[in-house]
N, C-alpha and C positions, 0 to 999 in steps of 0.2 A: 405404433406410436413413435418408435425410433426413427422410422423413415419420415414421419411428419416433422419431428424435431430437426432432422438434418435439412429438410427442405426450407423450413422457416429460418434456421440459422444461416443457410446459404444466402438468402435474400438479405438478411441483416448485414452479413459480412460484405456482400457486394457493395452496399452503400458505404460502409465504414472504410473498407479497403480503398475505395476510389478517393477518399479524403485523406488517406495516410500516404501522401505523395513522397515523403522522405524514405519511408520503408519500401515503396514501390521502386524507387530509384536503386536502392541498395540490393533489393531482391533481384533485379535484372543483372546487376553486377555480379552477385553471388552465383547466379545461374551459370555464368560463364567461368568464374574463377574457382568454384567448388572448394571453398576453404574448409568445409567440414566433412569432405568426403572421408568415409571410413570412421567417422567420429559418432559417439553416442552422447547426446546432451541430456542430462537429467535436470528436470525443472520442478520446483515447488513454488508456485506463484498463482495468483488469482486467474482463474480460467474464465475469461469473458472475451467479448469480440476483439478488443484491441490487442489483447495478449495472443489471440488466435492468429492475427495478422503477423505478429512477431514470429510465431512458431512456423508459419508458412514460409517466412523469409529465410529462416535457418534451414528448413527442409529443402528449400530451393537450392541452398548452398551445399547440399549433400548430407545433412545431419539426419541421423536416426533419433527420434524424439521419444523419450519416456518421461511422463509428467503426471503431476497431481496438482490440485488447487490448494488454496488456503482454506482453513476451516470456515464453513458457512458462506463462502462467496462464490462457489463454483456455479456457473450457469449451465444447466443440464443440456440445453439444445446445442450450445457451443461445444461442450465435451463430446456429444454424440457426433457432431460434424467433424471434429478432429479425428475421432476414431475412424470415421468413414473415409478419411484421407490417409489412413494407414498408420497413424500415430498410436502409441500405447498411452492411454489416458486413464487414470484411476480417479475414482471419486464421484460424489454427487452433492447437490446443495444441502440435502438434509442429513448428511453423514453425522454420526456422533463423533465426539472428540477421539474416542478409541478407534473408530473406523479410519478417521483421517490420519491419525498417527500410524496405523498399519499401512496405509497407502504411501506415506512418506518413506517408510521402511522399504516398501516394494521398489520405489525409485532408487534408493540407495543399493538395494540388493541386485539391481540390474547392472551394477558396476559402470555407471557413466564415466567417461573420462573428461567431460567438461560439465560444470555445474552452473545452473541458472537459478539462484537462490533468492529467497525473500524472507527476511527475518532469520537467516542463518540456520534454518531447519535442517537442511541437508548436511551442512558442515557439522552440526551438533550430533547427528546420527553417526557420521563418520568418526567423530571423536569418541563416541561410545564403543564403536568397533575397534578403535585403536590402530587402524591402518588405512592409508589412502594412497598406496603407491601407484594405483592405476589413474589417479586424477591429475591431469595436466594443469588445471586451474579453473577458475570460474568467475562469476560476477555476483554481486550482492546488490539488490535493488534499494534497500531502505536504510534510514538512519538507525532504526531499532536493531537491524542486523549488524550494522557497523559497530554499534556499541558492544554487542556480543562478541564479535570477531576480535575486537581489540581488548576485551576484558576476559570473560570466562573461557573463551575458546582460543585465546592467543597462542597458547603452547601447543595446540593441536592443528594449527593451520600450516601445513607443510608445502603449500603450493600458493601461487599468486591468486589473489582475489581482488578484482577491480570493483570498487564500491561506486556504484552509479550515483549515489546520493552525495558523494564527495566531489562535487564540481560545481562551479558557478552557474552553468546552464540549468542543471537540474533544480537547484534550490530556487532560482528565479522563476523558471518556466513551470516545472512540474509541481514543486512544493508550494511556492507562494500563490501562483495563479491557478494551477491545476487543482491542487487540493483545496485551496481557499474557495474557489468557485464551487467545486463538487460537494464539499461538506455543507455549505450553506444551501445549495440546491437540494441536497438530500434531506436536510432538516425541514425545509419547506414542503417537499414532496411527501415525506412520511407523516408529518404532523398537520399539514394544511393550515399552519399558523402564520401570522404576519411577523416579519422581522421588525418592521418599522415601530419604533417606540419601545420595543422589548429590551430588557436588561440582560446582557450576556457577560459571562466571565470566562475568559480564555486562559487556560492554564498552559504556560509555555509560550515564549516569544521567539522560538526558532522560526525557520522559514515557513513551516506549515501554520504555526500560530500567527505569524504576521499576516499570512494570506487570509485565514479565517477572520481575523480582526478587521482586516481591510474591507473584505466583502460584506461583512455584517454592517460596518459603519456606512458603506456605500448605499446600502438598502435602508438606512435610517435607524439601525440598531444602536442602542447605547452600550458601549463596550468598556469593560475593565479587563486588565491583564494581571496575571499572577506569574511572577518570574523570580527564581532565586538567584540568578546570575545578575550582579549589580549593573554590569554594563548593558546587558539586554534590557533590564528594567528601565535604566535611563533612556535607552533608545525608544522604548514604548512610551515613556512619558513625553519625550520630545516629539514623538509622532502624534501626540495629543490624546492619548488614552489615560483613563484613570488607572493607577497602578497601586496594588495593595496586597495584603496577606489574604490567603484563602479564607481564613476564619473571620477576618474583618468584613469580607464581602459575602459571607455565607447567607446573611439576611437581606442583602441588596440584590443579588443576582436572581434571575428567574430561570436561566439556562446556563449550565456549567459544561464547558467543552474542554476535554483534555487533549493536549497536543505536545506531549513531552518525550514519548518513547520510553518512559520509566514506569516501574510498577507502583501500584497502590498510591497514586496521587490523591485520589479521593477514597478515604477509608472510614472506619467506624467512628472516629472522633468528629469527622466532618458530617457524617450522616446524622449524628446526634444534635447538631446545631443548625444545619441548613434549613432555609425557609420551607414551610409547608407548601407542597405542590411543586417544588423545584424539579427541573428536568435535567437529566444527566446524559451526556453525550460523549463518545469517544471518537477521535479521528486518527489515533495512533495505530500502528500495524498490529500490536498485540492487544488482546482483550484483558490486560492486566492493569491498565491505568485506573479504572474504576474497580474497586475491590468488590466484585459482584457477590462472591461467596459470603463475605462479611455482611453485605447488605441483606442477603437472604437469611443469614442467621439472625439478624435484628427483626426481620419482618414477622408480622402477626398474620398477614394474608397477602396474596398477590392476585392480580387479575390481568389477563391478556386482553387489552383493549382492541388492538388491531395489529396487523403485521408490523412487527418491529416496535410496538409500543406496549409497555407493561406498567401497570400501576402497582406499586409496592407500598402496602400499608405498614406503618410503623407505630410503636407505642406513643402515647399522649395524643392520640387522635390526629396524627400527621401522616403524610404520604409523600412519596417521591415517584416521579415518572422516569423510567429507564428506557432508553431507546436502543434498539438492536442488541439487547442483551450485553451491552458494553463492548460489542465488537465494532470494527471500523464502519462508521455510519455511511460513508459514501459508496459502499458496496452492499447496502442492506435495504430491506423493504421491497415493495413492488417495483419492478422495472428498474433495478439498480443500474446506474450508468458509470460510476467511477469518475475518474478525471476525464477532462475533455479530450476529444479525438486529437486536436492539434497538439495539446501538451504531451500526450502519450506518443504521438508520432515522433516528436523530438526525443523523448525519454527512451523509446524503444530503438531509435536510431543509434543512440549511445550504447545501448545494450548490444545491438547487432555488431557494431564496429569493435566494441570491447571484446566480445566473444571471438570475433575474427582474429584480434590481436593474440588472445589466448591460444587459439588453434594453430596459428602460424608462426608465432614468435614468443611463446611463453618464456623462453630462456632469456629474453631481454628484460623481463620483469623481476622484481624482487619478490621473495617469499612473503606471504601475509597480506593483510588488507592494505589497500593503496588507492589513491585517487585515480580517476580516469586520466589517462595520459594526455598532456596538453595538446599534442598533435591531433588527437581525436576530438577534443573539445572544439578546437578551432575549425576543423573540417566540418563538424556538425553545425557550428554557428554559421559558417558560410552557406551551407546548404539551406538552413532555416531562413536566413535573410533573403536568399533567392526565391524560395518558396512563397514567403510573405509578400514579395514584391515591395519591400520596405522602402525602396528609392522612389516610389510613386507618391 
């Protein structure tokens, strides 16, 4: 079975690799310069085909890879393929949270000197250990991880961490257009429902929320936005969306999508008043935006309808439909795709170049969370424009 997984993954990866032209260019560069020779990179991030191409790029630059996925998103054939290439890969798609946590610890215990983090999971474990003298630095992929690095983990980050989400390229390309498209695609694929004419409430008008709202409306959805930041709320209103309080919209919306990066956006008070039959969707990195434990405490019954679809029956003859168990929807369900190949090609180019900066010039960076250096942003933008043939 493992051999069959590897063969199938290789065919998928060949097709995807051929379309990630930015990473192909930097992979050829790394094969010559070997910026990661003698380095061990520890990763905790979604293990799926596009991430595999990034890991191949780092390995071409001399890196030893020790990695695990994020909970519930590991694609088993891709993990098998990467193991076959000599990388140490922990985890499987159906791991429990306890198993997943143990694998994150295994990555930390391997003592990587460079981190490739997603949601600050590796940094949080290092903070628990109380020492990280062997770590030269790392990167963080998400806004959710950025919040943790700058708040609860701020006193524990003793090395530079380049936050990939902290730059204009990522928020426009990967968050607005990448996540916006993939969240809407995943909703349609998982539910087989029409967007056109349906009422959606998007919680959060950051870049991911903007993208989700944009793509829903482009397909004919009716969209309202909930945003506690007055300036972002005004922006949403000027962009033509209905703007309101979550409780005021609880009986208007048919589908509620969280995109804030913060915990318990939808909780017990909301479940008590939301319209019967409402669907709950999360596109944030962590599965905490919808308080699933509170929802289950309220439930009088639940039924698994299909992969990533669950009917939760509530008192007073009401029910809610929960998608993907409250986890990130664009990596859930059958044949999960995540963000588009092109958006992740640019995003992972930023990762590769930022990790190169950590490996070769960490002393030029400040300690703690920080944006992608401007020189890397501009280099990546030039490469993307050339790849798009935008002058034609």
